[in-house]
C-alpha positions, -999 to +999 in steps of 0.1 A: +000+000+000+028+024+009+047+015-023+016+023-044+011+057-027+048+065-032+046+056-069+014+077-073+031+107-055+062+104-078+039+102-109+020+133-097+053+151-091+066+143-125+034+153-142+035+186-123+071+192-135+059+185-171+030+210-168+054+236-153+079+232-182+051+234-208+036+265-192+070+282-190+079+272-226+108+250-215+100+223-241+129+227-265+166+220-259+189+250-258+205+239-291+171+239-308+163+273-294+196+287-307+190+272-341+155+287-343+169+321-333+198+319-359+173+313-388+148+339-374+121+313-374+086+326-368+059+299-370+044+270-352+061+237-342+039+206-336+050+174-319+028+143-315+039+121-286+027+086-277+039+067-246+068+092-243+080+088-279+078+113-306+056+099-334+055+129-356+067+165-357+063+193-381+061+231-386+040+257-402+060+283-420+058+319-412+095+322-413+114+352-425+151+360-432+145+396-442+166+422-424+150+454-411+166+473-440+150+451-466+116+455-450+119+493-447+130+496-483+100+475-494+076+496-475+087+529-490 
């Protein structure tokens, strides 16, 4: 009985940590965040997970490499 409660408490703690990380946007590795910043990615990433394994991932483009100068020139 005590072992079951301990397992349940540990599972609740882990799920709480998962929720905290999702809420605070800590779901990507630092390397992936640096890569997204380096290419100035703007868009949506999607990840489908089943039993802790990534089944599918993808992205929706909205990704721009234009510099501010190019944008300003275009708008004039």
